[in-house]
MARBA-3410 file (N, C-alpha, C, O; in Angstrom, 1 decimal):
225
-11.6,26.3,-1.9,-11.9,25.0,-2.6,-11.6,25.1,-4.1,-11.2,24.1,-4.7 ~ -11.7,26.3,-4.7,-11.4,26.5,-6.1,-9.9,26.2,-6.3,-9.5,25.5,-7.3 ~ -9.1,26.6,-5.4,-7.7,26.4,-5.5,-7.4,24.9,-5.4,-6.5,24.4,-6.1 ~ -8.1,24.3,-4.5,-7.8,22.8,-4.3,-8.3,22.0,-5.6,-7.6,21.1,-6.0 ~ -9.3,22.5,-6.2,-9.8,21.8,-7.4,-8.7,21.9,-8.5,-8.5,21.0,-9.3
-8.0,23.0,-8.5,-6.8,23.1,-9.5,-5.7,22.1,-9.1,-5.1,21.6,-10.0 ~ -5.5,21.9,-7.8,-4.5,21.0,-7.4,-4.8,19.6,-7.8,-3.9,18.8,-8.2 ~ -6.1,19.2,-7.8,-6.4,17.8,-8.2,-6.9,17.7,-9.6,-7.3,16.6,-10.0 ~ -7.0,18.8,-10.3,-7.4,18.8,-11.7,-8.8,18.2,-11.9,-9.0,17.4,-12.8 ~ -9.7,18.6,-11.0,-11.1,18.1,-11.1,-12.0,19.2,-10.6,-11.8,19.8,-9.5
-13.0,19.6,-11.4,-14.0,20.6,-11.0,-15.3,19.9,-10.6,-15.8,19.1,-11.4 ~ -15.7,20.2,-9.4,-16.9,19.5,-8.9,-18.2,20.1,-9.4,-18.4,21.3,-9.4 ~ -19.1,19.2,-9.8,-20.5,19.7,-10.2,-21.3,20.0,-8.9,-22.1,20.9,-8.9 ~ -21.0,19.2,-7.8,-21.6,19.4,-6.5,-20.5,19.8,-5.5,-19.9,18.9,-4.9 ~ -20.2,21.1,-5.3,-19.1,21.5,-4.4,-19.3,21.0,-2.9,-18.4,20.9,-2.2
-20.6,20.7,-2.6,-20.8,20.3,-1.2,-20.1,19.0,-0.9,-19.7,18.7,0.2 ~ -19.9,18.1,-1.9,-19.2,16.9,-1.7,-17.7,17.1,-1.4,-17.2,16.5,-0.5 ~ -17.2,18.1,-2.0,-15.8,18.5,-1.7,-15.7,19.1,-0.3,-14.7,18.7,0.4 ~ -16.6,19.9,0.0,-16.6,20.5,1.3,-16.7,19.5,2.4,-16.0,19.5,3.4 ~ -17.5,18.5,2.2,-17.7,17.4,3.2,-16.4,16.6,3.2,-16.0,16.2,4.3
-15.7,16.3,2.1,-14.5,15.5,2.1,-13.4,16.2,2.8,-12.5,15.6,3.4 ~ -13.4,17.6,2.9,-12.3,18.3,3.5,-12.7,18.7,5.0,-11.9,19.3,5.6 ~ -13.8,18.2,5.5,-14.2,18.6,6.8,-13.9,17.5,7.8,-14.5,16.4,7.7 ~ -13.0,17.8,8.7,-12.7,16.8,9.8,-13.8,16.8,10.9,-14.5,17.8,11.1 ~ -13.9,15.6,11.5,-14.9,15.5,12.6,-14.8,16.6,13.7,-15.8,17.0,14.3
-13.5,17.0,14.0,-13.3,18.0,15.0,-14.0,19.3,14.7,-14.6,20.0,15.5 ~ -14.0,19.7,13.4,-14.6,20.9,12.9,-16.1,20.8,13.0,-16.8,21.7,13.5 ~ -16.7,19.6,12.6,-18.1,19.4,12.7,-18.6,19.4,14.1,-19.7,20.0,14.4 ~ -17.9,18.8,15.0,-18.2,18.8,16.4,-18.1,20.1,17.1,-19.0,20.5,17.9 ~ -17.2,20.9,16.6,-17.0,22.3,17.2,-18.1,23.2,16.8,-18.6,24.0,17.6
-18.6,23.1,15.6,-19.7,24.0,15.1,-21.1,23.5,15.4,-22.0,24.3,15.4 ~ -21.3,22.2,15.6,-22.6,21.6,16.0,-23.7,22.1,15.1,-24.8,22.6,15.5 ~ -23.4,22.1,13.8,-24.4,22.5,12.8,-24.8,21.2,12.0,-23.9,20.6,11.4 ~ -26.1,21.0,11.9,-26.6,19.8,11.2,-26.2,19.8,9.8,-26.1,18.7,9.1 ~ -26.0,21.0,9.2,-25.7,21.1,7.8,-24.2,20.8,7.5,-23.8,20.7,6.3
-23.4,20.8,8.6,-22.0,20.5,8.4,-21.7,19.0,8.6,-21.9,18.5,9.7 ~ -21.3,18.3,7.6,-21.0,16.9,7.7,-19.5,16.6,7.7,-18.7,17.3,6.9 ~ -19.0,15.7,8.5,-17.6,15.4,8.5,-17.3,14.4,7.4,-18.3,13.8,6.8 ~ -16.1,14.1,7.2,-15.7,13.2,6.0,-15.6,11.8,6.3,-15.1,11.0,5.5 ~ -16.0,11.3,7.5,-15.8,9.9,7.9,-16.6,8.9,7.0,-16.0,7.9,6.7
-17.8,9.2,6.6,-18.5,8.3,5.7,-17.9,8.3,4.3,-17.8,7.2,3.7 ~ -17.4,9.4,3.8,-16.7,9.5,2.5,-15.4,8.7,2.6,-15.0,8.0,1.6 ~ -14.8,8.8,3.7,-13.5,8.0,3.9,-13.7,6.5,3.8,-13.0,5.8,3.1 ~ -14.8,6.1,4.3,-15.2,4.6,4.2,-15.4,4.2,2.8,-14.9,3.2,2.3 ~ -16.1,5.0,2.0,-16.3,4.7,0.6,-15.0,4.9,-0.2,-14.7,4.1,-1.1
-14.3,5.9,0.1,-13.0,6.2,-0.7,-12.0,5.0,-0.5,-11.3,4.7,-1.4 ~ -12.0,4.4,0.7,-11.1,3.3,0.9,-11.4,2.2,0.0,-10.5,1.5,-0.5 ~ -12.7,1.9,-0.2,-13.2,0.8,-1.1,-12.8,1.1,-2.6,-12.4,0.2,-3.3 ~ -13.1,2.3,-3.0,-12.8,2.7,-4.4,-11.3,2.7,-4.6,-10.8,2.1,-5.7 ~ -10.5,3.2,-3.7,-9.0,3.1,-3.8,-8.5,1.7,-4.0,-7.7,1.4,-4.8
-9.1,0.8,-3.1,-8.6,-0.6,-3.1,-8.9,-1.3,-4.5,-8.1,-2.0,-5.0 ~ -10.1,-1.1,-5.0,-10.5,-1.8,-6.3,-9.7,-1.2,-7.4,-9.3,-1.9,-8.3 ~ -9.4,0.1,-7.4,-8.6,0.7,-8.5,-7.2,0.2,-8.5,-6.6,-0.1,-9.5 ~ -6.6,0.2,-7.3,-5.2,-0.3,-7.2,-5.1,-1.8,-7.5,-4.2,-2.2,-8.2 ~ -6.1,-2.6,-7.0,-6.1,-4.0,-7.3,-6.2,-4.3,-8.8,-5.5,-5.1,-9.3
-7.0,-3.5,-9.5,-7.2,-3.7,-10.9,-5.9,-3.3,-11.7,-5.5,-4.0,-12.6 ~ -5.3,-2.2,-11.2,-4.1,-1.7,-11.9,-2.9,-2.8,-11.7,-2.3,-3.1,-12.7 ~ -2.8,-3.3,-10.5,-1.7,-4.3,-10.3,-2.0,-5.6,-11.0,-1.1,-6.2,-11.5 ~ -3.3,-6.0,-11.1,-3.7,-7.2,-11.8,-3.3,-7.1,-13.2,-2.8,-8.1,-13.8 ~ -3.4,-6.0,-13.8,-3.1,-5.8,-15.3,-1.6,-5.6,-15.5,-1.0,-6.1,-16.4
-0.9,-4.9,-14.5,0.5,-4.7,-14.7,1.4,-5.9,-14.3,2.5,-6.0,-14.8 ~ 0.9,-6.7,-13.5,1.7,-7.9,-13.0,1.0,-9.2,-13.3,0.6,-9.9,-12.3 ~ 0.9,-9.6,-14.6,0.1,-10.8,-14.9,0.7,-12.1,-14.4,0.0,-13.1,-14.3 ~ 2.0,-12.1,-14.1,2.6,-13.4,-13.7,2.8,-13.4,-12.2,3.4,-14.4,-11.7 ~ 2.4,-12.4,-11.4,2.7,-12.4,-10.0,1.6,-13.1,-9.2,0.4,-13.0,-9.5
2.0,-13.9,-8.2,1.0,-14.6,-7.4,0.2,-13.7,-6.5,0.6,-12.5,-6.3 ~ -0.8,-14.2,-5.9,-1.7,-13.4,-5.1,-1.0,-12.8,-3.9,-1.2,-11.6,-3.6 ~ -0.1,-13.5,-3.3,0.6,-12.9,-2.1,1.4,-11.7,-2.4,1.4,-10.8,-1.7 ~ 2.1,-11.7,-3.6,2.9,-10.6,-4.0,2.0,-9.4,-4.3,2.3,-8.2,-3.9 ~ 0.9,-9.6,-5.0,-0.1,-8.6,-5.4,-0.7,-7.9,-4.1,-0.8,-6.7,-4.0
-1.0,-8.8,-3.1,-1.6,-8.3,-1.9,-0.6,-7.4,-1.1,-1.0,-6.4,-0.6 ~ 0.6,-7.9,-1.0,1.6,-7.1,-0.3,1.9,-5.7,-1.0,2.0,-4.7,-0.3 ~ 1.9,-5.7,-2.3,2.2,-4.5,-3.0,1.0,-3.5,-2.9,1.2,-2.3,-2.7 ~ -0.2,-4.1,-3.0,-1.4,-3.2,-2.8,-1.4,-2.6,-1.4,-1.7,-1.4,-1.3 ~ -1.1,-3.4,-0.4,-1.1,-2.9,1.0,-0.1,-1.7,1.1,-0.3,-0.8,1.8
1.1,-1.9,0.4,2.1,-0.8,0.5,1.6,0.5,-0.2,2.0,1.6,0.2 ~ 0.8,0.3,-1.2,0.3,1.5,-2.0,-0.9,2.2,-1.4,-1.2,3.3,-1.7 ~ -1.6,1.5,-0.5,-2.8,2.1,0.1,-2.7,2.3,1.6,-3.7,2.7,2.2 ~ -1.5,2.1,2.1,-1.3,2.3,3.6,-1.3,3.7,4.0,-1.2,4.6,3.1 ~ -1.4,4.0,5.2,-1.5,5.4,5.7,-0.2,6.2,5.3,-0.3,7.3,4.9
0.9,5.5,5.4,2.2,6.2,5.0,2.1,6.7,3.5,2.5,7.8,3.3 ~ 1.7,5.8,2.6,1.6,6.2,1.2,0.6,7.3,1.0,0.8,8.2,0.2 ~ -0.6,7.1,1.6,-1.7,8.1,1.4,-1.3,9.5,2.0,-1.6,10.5,1.4 ~ -0.6,9.5,3.1,-0.1,10.8,3.7,0.9,11.4,2.7,0.8,12.6,2.5 ~ 1.7,10.6,2.1,2.7,11.2,1.1,1.9,11.8,-0.1,2.3,12.8,-0.6
0.9,11.1,-0.6,0.1,11.6,-1.7,-0.6,12.9,-1.3,-0.6,13.8,-2.1 ~ -1.1,12.9,-0.1,-1.8,14.1,0.4,-0.9,15.3,0.5,-1.2,16.4,0.2 ~ 0.4,15.0,0.9,1.4,16.1,1.0,1.7,16.7,-0.4,2.0,17.9,-0.5 ~ 1.6,15.9,-1.4,1.9,16.3,-2.8,1.0,17.4,-3.3,1.3,18.2,-4.1 ~ -0.3,17.3,-2.8,-1.3,18.3,-3.2,-1.6,19.3,-2.0,-2.6,20.0,-2.0
-0.7,19.3,-1.0,-0.9,20.2,0.2,-2.3,20.1,0.8,-2.9,21.0,1.2 ~ -2.8,18.8,0.8,-4.1,18.6,1.3,-4.4,19.1,2.7,-5.5,19.6,3.0 ~ -3.4,19.0,3.6,-3.6,19.4,5.0,-4.0,20.9,5.1,-4.8,21.2,6.0 ~ -3.5,21.7,4.2,-3.7,23.2,4.3,-5.1,23.5,3.9,-5.6,24.6,4.1 ~ -5.9,22.6,3.2,-7.2,22.9,2.8,-8.3,22.3,3.7,-9.5,22.5,3.5
-7.9,21.6,4.7,-8.8,20.9,5.6,-9.5,21.8,6.6,-8.9,22.8,7.0 ~ -10.8,21.5,6.9,-11.5,22.3,7.9,-11.3,21.5,9.2,-11.9,20.4,9.4 ~ -10.6,22.2,10.1,-10.3,21.6,11.4,-10.7,22.5,12.5,-10.9,23.7,12.3 ~ -11.0,21.9,13.7,-11.3,22.7,14.9,-10.1,23.5,15.2,-9.0,23.2,14.8 ~ -10.3,24.6,16.0,-9.2,25.4,16.4,-8.1,24.6,17.2,-6.9,24.8,17.0
-8.6,23.7,18.0,-7.7,22.9,18.8,-6.9,22.0,18.0,-5.7,21.8,18.1 ~ -7.5,21.3,17.0,-6.9,20.4,16.1,-5.9,21.1,15.2,-4.8,20.6,14.9 ~ -6.3,22.3,14.8,-5.4,23.1,13.9,-4.1,23.5,14.7,-3.0,23.4,14.2 ~ -4.4,24.0,15.9,-3.2,24.5,16.7,-2.3,23.3,17.1,-1.1,23.5,17.4 ~ -2.9,22.1,17.2,-2.2,20.9,17.6,-1.4,20.2,16.4,-0.9,19.2,16.6
-1.5,20.9,15.3,-0.7,20.3,14.1,-1.5,19.3,13.3,-0.9,18.5,12.6 ~ -2.8,19.3,13.5,-3.7,18.3,12.8,-3.6,18.3,11.3,-3.8,17.3,10.6 ~ -3.2,19.5,10.7,-3.1,19.6,9.3,-2.0,18.8,8.7,-1.9,18.6,7.5 ~ -1.1,18.4,9.6,0.1,17.6,9.1,0.1,16.3,9.8,1.1,15.6,9.8 ~ -1.0,15.9,10.4,-1.0,14.6,11.1,-1.4,13.5,10.0,-2.4,13.6,9.3
-0.5,12.5,9.9,-0.7,11.4,8.9,-2.1,10.8,8.9,-2.6,10.6,7.8 ~ -2.6,10.5,10.0,-3.9,9.8,10.1,-5.0,10.7,9.5,-5.9,10.3,8.8 ~ -5.0,12.0,9.8,-6.0,13.0,9.3,-5.8,13.2,7.8,-6.8,13.2,7.1 ~ -4.6,13.4,7.4,-4.4,13.7,5.9,-4.7,12.4,5.1,-5.3,12.6,4.0 ~ -4.3,11.3,5.5,-4.6,10.0,4.8,-6.1,9.7,4.7,-6.6,9.3,3.7
-6.8,10.0,5.8,-8.2,9.8,5.8,-8.9,10.8,4.8,-9.9,10.4,4.1 ~ -8.5,12.0,4.8,-9.0,13.0,4.0,-8.7,12.7,2.5,-9.6,13.0,1.6 ~ -7.6,12.1,2.2,-7.3,11.7,0.9,-8.3,10.7,0.4,-8.7,10.8,-0.8 ~ -8.6,9.7,1.2,-9.6,8.7,0.8,-11.0,9.4,0.7,-11.8,9.0,-0.2 ~ -11.3,10.4,1.5,-12.6,11.1,1.4,-12.7,11.8,0.1,-13.8,11.9,-0.5
-11.6,12.4,-0.3,-11.6,13.2,-1.6,-11.8,12.2,-2.8,-12.5,12.6,-3.7 ~ -11.3,11.0,-2.7,-11.5,10.0,-3.7,-13.0,9.7,-3.8,-13.5,9.6,-4.9 ~ -13.6,9.5,-2.7,-15.1,9.2,-2.7,-15.9,10.4,-3.2,-16.8,10.1,-4.0 ~ -15.5,11.6,-2.9,-16.2,12.7,-3.4,-16.1,12.8,-4.9,-17.1,13.1,-5.6 ~ -15.0,12.6,-5.5,-14.8,12.6,-6.9,-15.7,11.5,-7.5,-16.3,11.6,-8.6
-15.6,10.3,-6.9,-16.4,9.1,-7.4,-17.9,9.4,-7.4,-18.6,9.1,-8.4 ~ -18.4,10.0,-6.4,-19.8,10.3,-6.3,-20.2,11.4,-7.2,-21.3,11.5,-7.8 ~ -19.3,12.4,-7.5,-19.6,13.5,-8.3,-19.5,13.2,-9.8,-20.3,13.7,-10.6 ~ -18.5,12.4,-10.1,-18.2,12.2,-11.6,-18.1,10.7,-12.0,-18.0,10.4,-13.2 ~ -18.2,9.8,-11.1,-18.1,8.4,-11.5,-16.7,7.8,-11.3,-15.8,8.4,-10.8
-16.6,6.5,-11.7,-15.3,5.8,-11.5,-14.2,6.3,-12.3,-13.0,6.4,-11.8 ~ -14.4,6.8,-13.6,-13.3,7.2,-14.4,-12.5,8.3,-13.8,-11.2,8.2,-13.8 ~ -13.1,9.5,-13.5,-12.3,10.5,-12.9,-11.7,10.1,-11.5,-10.6,10.6,-11.2 ~ -12.3,9.3,-10.8,-11.8,8.8,-9.5,-10.5,8.0,-9.8,-9.5,8.1,-9.1 ~ -10.6,7.1,-10.8,-9.5,6.3,-11.2,-8.3,7.1,-11.7,-7.2,6.9,-11.3
-8.6,8.1,-12.5,-7.6,9.0,-13.0,-6.9,9.7,-11.9,-5.6,9.8,-11.9 ~ -7.6,10.2,-10.9,-7.1,10.9,-9.8,-6.2,9.9,-8.9,-5.1,10.3,-8.6 ~ -6.6,8.7,-8.7,-5.8,7.7,-7.9,-4.5,7.4,-8.6,-3.5,7.4,-8.0 ~ -4.6,7.0,-9.9,-3.5,6.5,-10.6,-2.4,7.6,-10.8,-1.2,7.3,-11.0 ~ -2.8,8.9,-10.7,-1.9,10.0,-10.8,-0.8,9.8,-9.7,0.4,10.2,-9.9
-1.2,9.3,-8.6,-0.3,9.1,-7.5,0.3,7.7,-7.4,1.5,7.5,-7.1 ~ -0.6,6.7,-7.7,-0.2,5.3,-7.5,0.8,4.9,-8.6,1.8,4.1,-8.2 ~ 0.7,5.3,-9.8,1.6,4.8,-10.9,3.1,5.2,-10.6,3.9,4.3,-10.7 ~ 3.4,6.4,-10.3,4.8,6.7,-10.0,5.3,6.0,-8.8,6.5,5.5,-8.7 ~ 4.4,5.8,-7.7,4.8,5.1,-6.5,5.1,3.6,-6.9,6.0,3.0,-6.4
4.2,3.0,-7.7,4.4,1.7,-8.1,5.7,1.5,-8.9,6.4,0.5,-8.6 ~ 6.0,2.4,-9.8,7.3,2.3,-10.6,8.5,2.4,-9.7,9.5,1.8,-9.9 ~ 8.3,3.3,-8.7,9.4,3.5,-7.8,9.7,2.2,-7.0,10.9,1.8,-6.8 ~ 8.6,1.5,-6.5,8.8,0.3,-5.7,9.3,-0.8,-6.6,10.1,-1.7,-6.1 ~ 8.9,-0.9,-7.8,9.3,-2.0,-8.7,10.7,-1.8,-9.1,11.4,-2.8,-9.5
11.2,-0.6,-9.1,12.6,-0.3,-9.6,13.7,-0.7,-8.5,14.9,-0.7,-8.8 ~ 13.2,-0.9,-7.3,14.1,-1.2,-6.2,14.7,-2.6,-6.5,14.0,-3.5,-6.9 ~ 16.0,-2.7,-6.2,16.7,-4.0,-6.5,16.1,-5.2,-5.7,15.6,-5.1,-4.6 ~ 16.0,-6.3,-6.4,15.5,-7.6,-5.8,16.4,-8.0,-4.7,17.7,-8.0,-4.8 ~ 15.9,-8.4,-3.5,16.6,-8.9,-2.4,17.0,-10.4,-2.6,16.1,-11.2,-2.6
18.3,-10.7,-2.8,18.7,-12.0,-3.1,19.1,-12.6,-1.7,20.2,-12.6,-1.3 ~ 18.1,-13.3,-1.1,18.3,-13.8,0.2,19.3,-15.0,0.2,20.0,-15.2,1.2 ~ 19.3,-15.8,-0.9,20.1,-16.9,-1.0,21.6,-16.5,-1.0,22.4,-17.1,-0.3 ~ 21.9,-15.5,-1.8,23.3,-15.0,-1.8,23.7,-14.4,-0.5,24.8,-14.7,0.0 ~ 22.8,-13.7,0.2,23.2,-13.1,1.5,23.4,-14.2,2.5,24.4,-14.1,3.2
22.6,-15.2,2.5,22.8,-16.4,3.4,24.1,-17.1,3.1,24.8,-17.4,4.0 ~ 24.4,-17.3,1.9,25.6,-18.0,1.5,26.9,-17.2,1.9,27.8,-17.8,2.4 ~ 26.8,-15.9,1.8,28.0,-15.1,2.2,28.2,-15.1,3.7,29.3,-15.1,4.1 ~ 27.1,-15.2,4.4,27.2,-15.3,5.9,27.8,-16.6,6.3,28.7,-16.7,7.1 ~ 27.3,-17.7,5.7,27.8,-19.1,6.0,29.2,-19.3,5.6,30.0,-20.0,6.4
29.7,-18.7,4.5,31.0,-18.9,4.0,32.1,-18.3,5.0,33.3,-18.6,4.9 ~ 31.7,-17.4,5.9,32.6,-16.9,6.9,33.1,-17.9,7.8,34.1,-17.8,8.5 ~ 32.4,-19.0,7.9,32.8,-20.2,8.8,33.1,-21.4,7.9,32.3,-22.1,7.4 ~ 34.4,-21.6,7.7,34.9,-22.7,6.9,34.4,-24.0,7.3,34.3,-24.3,8.5 ~ 34.0,-24.8,6.3,33.5,-26.2,6.6,32.0,-26.3,6.6,31.4,-27.4,6.5
31.3,-25.1,6.8,29.8,-25.2,6.9,29.2,-25.2,5.4,29.8,-24.5,4.6 ~ 28.2,-25.9,5.3,27.6,-26.1,3.9,26.1,-25.8,3.9,25.4,-26.3,4.8 ~ 25.6,-25.1,2.9,24.2,-24.8,2.7,23.6,-25.7,1.6,24.2,-25.8,0.5 ~ 22.5,-26.4,1.9,21.8,-27.2,0.9,20.3,-26.9,0.9,19.7,-26.7,2.0 ~ 19.7,-26.8,-0.3,18.2,-26.6,-0.4,17.6,-27.9,-0.8,17.9,-28.5,-1.8
16.6,-28.3,0.0,15.9,-29.6,-0.2,14.4,-29.4,-0.5,13.7,-28.7,0.3 ~ 13.9,-30.0,-1.5,12.5,-29.9,-1.9,11.7,-30.8,-0.9,11.9,-32.0,-0.7 ~ 10.8,-30.1,-0.1,10.0,-30.8,0.9,8.7,-31.3,0.3,8.3,-32.5,0.5 ~ 8.0,-30.5,-0.5,6.8,-30.9,-1.1,6.5,-30.2,-2.4,7.0,-29.1,-2.7 ~ 5.7,-30.7,-3.3,5.3,-30.2,-4.5,3.8,-30.5,-4.7,3.4,-31.7,-4.7
3.0,-29.5,-5.0,1.5,-29.7,-5.1,0.9,-28.9,-6.1,1.5,-27.9,-6.6 ~ -0.3,-29.2,-6.5,-1.1,-28.4,-7.4,-0.9,-28.8,-8.9,0.0,-29.5,-9.2 ~ -1.8,-28.4,-9.8,-1.7,-28.7,-11.2,-0.6,-28.0,-11.8,0.0,-27.1,-11.2 ~ -0.2,-28.4,-13.0,0.9,-27.9,-13.8,0.9,-26.3,-13.9,1.9,-25.7,-13.8 ~ -0.3,-25.8,-14.1,-0.4,-24.3,-14.3,-0.4,-23.5,-13.0,-0.4,-22.3,-13.0
-0.5,-24.2,-11.9,-0.6,-23.6,-10.6,0.2,-24.4,-9.5,-0.4,-24.8,-8.5 ~ 1.5,-24.6,-9.7,2.3,-25.4,-8.8,2.6,-24.6,-7.5,2.7,-23.4,-7.5 ~ 2.8,-25.4,-6.5,3.3,-24.8,-5.2,4.4,-25.7,-4.7,4.2,-26.9,-4.4 ~ 5.6,-25.1,-4.5,6.7,-25.8,-4.0,7.1,-25.3,-2.6,6.9,-24.2,-2.2 ~ 7.6,-26.3,-1.8,8.1,-25.9,-0.4,9.5,-26.5,-0.3,9.7,-27.6,-0.5
10.4,-25.6,0.0,11.8,-25.9,0.2,12.3,-25.7,1.6,11.8,-24.8,2.3 ~ 13.2,-26.5,2.0,13.9,-26.4,3.3,15.3,-26.0,3.0,16.0,-26.6,2.1 ~ 15.9,-25.2,3.8,17.3,-24.9,3.7,18.0,-25.5,4.9,17.7,-25.3,6.0 ~ 19.1,-26.3,4.6,19.8,-27.1,5.6,21.2,-26.5,5.8,21.9,-26.2,4.8 ~ 21.6,-26.4,7.0,23.0,-26.0,7.3,23.6,-27.2,8.0,23.3,-27.5,9.1
24.5,-27.8,7.3,25.2,-29.1,7.8,24.1,-30.1,8.2,24.2,-30.6,9.3 ~ 23.1,-30.3,7.4,22.1,-31.3,7.6,21.0,-30.8,8.6,20.0,-31.6,8.8 ~ 21.1,-29.6,9.2,20.1,-29.1,10.1,19.3,-28.1,9.5,19.8,-27.1,8.8 ~ 17.9,-28.3,9.6,17.0,-27.3,9.0,17.0,-26.0,9.7,16.9,-25.9,10.9 ~ 17.3,-24.9,8.9,17.3,-23.6,9.5,16.3,-22.6,8.9,16.2,-21.5,9.3
15.5,-23.2,8.0,14.4,-22.3,7.4,13.6,-23.1,6.4,14.1,-24.0,5.8 ~ 12.4,-22.6,6.2,11.5,-23.3,5.2,10.7,-22.2,4.5,10.3,-21.2,5.1 ~ 10.4,-22.4,3.2,9.6,-21.4,2.5,8.9,-22.0,1.3,9.4,-23.0,0.7 ~ 7.8,-21.4,0.9,7.0,-21.8,-0.2,6.9,-20.8,-1.3,7.2,-19.6,-1.1 ~ 6.5,-21.3,-2.5,6.4,-20.4,-3.7,5.8,-21.1,-4.9,5.7,-22.3,-4.9
5.5,-20.3,-5.9,5.0,-20.9,-7.1,6.0,-21.4,-8.1,5.8,-22.0,-9.1 ~ 7.3,-21.1,-7.7,8.4,-21.6,-8.5,9.4,-22.1,-7.5,9.4,-21.8,-6.3 ~ 10.3,-23.0,-7.9,11.4,-23.5,-7.0,12.3,-22.4,-6.5,12.7,-22.3,-5.4 ~ 12.6,-21.5,-7.5,13.5,-20.3,-7.1,12.8,-19.5,-6.0,13.5,-19.1,-5.0 ~ 11.5,-19.2,-6.2,10.8,-18.4,-5.2,10.8,-19.1,-3.8,11.0,-18.4,-2.8
10.5,-20.4,-3.8,10.5,-21.2,-2.6,11.8,-21.2,-1.9,11.9,-21.0,-0.7 ~ 12.9,-21.3,-2.7,14.3,-21.3,-2.1,14.6,-19.9,-1.5,15.2,-19.9,-0.4 ~ 14.2,-18.9,-2.2,14.4,-17.5,-1.7,13.7,-17.3,-0.4,14.2,-16.7,0.6 ~ 12.5,-17.8,-0.3,11.7,-17.6,0.9,12.2,-18.5,2.1,12.1,-18.0,3.3 ~ 12.8,-19.6,1.8,13.4,-20.4,2.8,14.7,-19.7,3.3,14.9,-19.7,4.5
15.4,-19.1,2.4,16.6,-18.4,2.8,16.3,-17.2,3.7,17.0,-16.8,4.6 ~ 15.2,-16.5,3.3,14.7,-15.3,4.0,14.4,-15.7,5.5,14.7,-15.0,6.4 ~ 13.6,-16.8,5.6,13.3,-17.3,7.0,14.5,-17.6,7.8,14.6,-17.3,9.0 ~ 15.5,-18.3,7.1,16.7,-18.6,7.8,17.4,-17.4,8.3,17.9,-17.3,9.5 ~ 17.5,-16.3,7.5,18.1,-15.1,7.9,17.4,-14.4,9.0,18.0,-13.8,9.9
16.1,-14.5,9.0,15.3,-13.9,10.1,15.6,-14.6,11.4,15.7,-14.0,12.4 ~ 15.6,-15.9,11.3,15.9,-16.7,12.5,17.3,-16.5,13.1,17.5,-16.7,14.3 ~ 18.2,-16.2,12.1,19.6,-15.9,12.6,19.8,-14.5,13.0,20.8,-14.1,13.5 ~ 18.7,-13.7,12.9,18.8,-12.3,13.4,19.2,-11.2,12.4,19.5,-10.1,12.8 ~ 19.2,-11.6,11.1,19.6,-10.7,10.1,18.3,-10.0,9.5,18.4,-9.2,8.6
END
């Protein structure tokens, strides 16, 4: 556990919390010792701490982004795939207490086990030292992942749709405003994309450009792209 504390740059005042965070239910069930607690309760708490820290970070970093975009990005940063990746960065699986069967079955490298343990470690840090060290630990992984996702090129669905349609001479794409609602500071637009006067997609957004892009995206999905 001392080695693991070096990995996460945090020294526990109460080492029992870390031991619990690293203990899988299979190990606790195998030993049947009342003093051995598995990490499931800590996982529950860690999930909540992780969610609020990531939500707070995105809220500050993306002041002009609508709720839907923030929600999608938060989901991508706290999903099992992302947490498994974070856990691999600190070799979390190799520090877990697993039953013999789970260990022999590759449990130390199973995404569900590693991601759950990652959340449990967050809770252990939170209970041991409070929100600040927990936040520092979380953002160590989330910030680089966030920057990586933000650096990916924007998908221009309108251009993609136009290029596909242009392959058939004579066909024409038009974007039509269907509705506009909400106060000036919080507008919502709905656009329809028409192919030769036939509706092939509809989308909404807080700007006309966003709504048109979403309409084009739906059209591409319906066309099988």
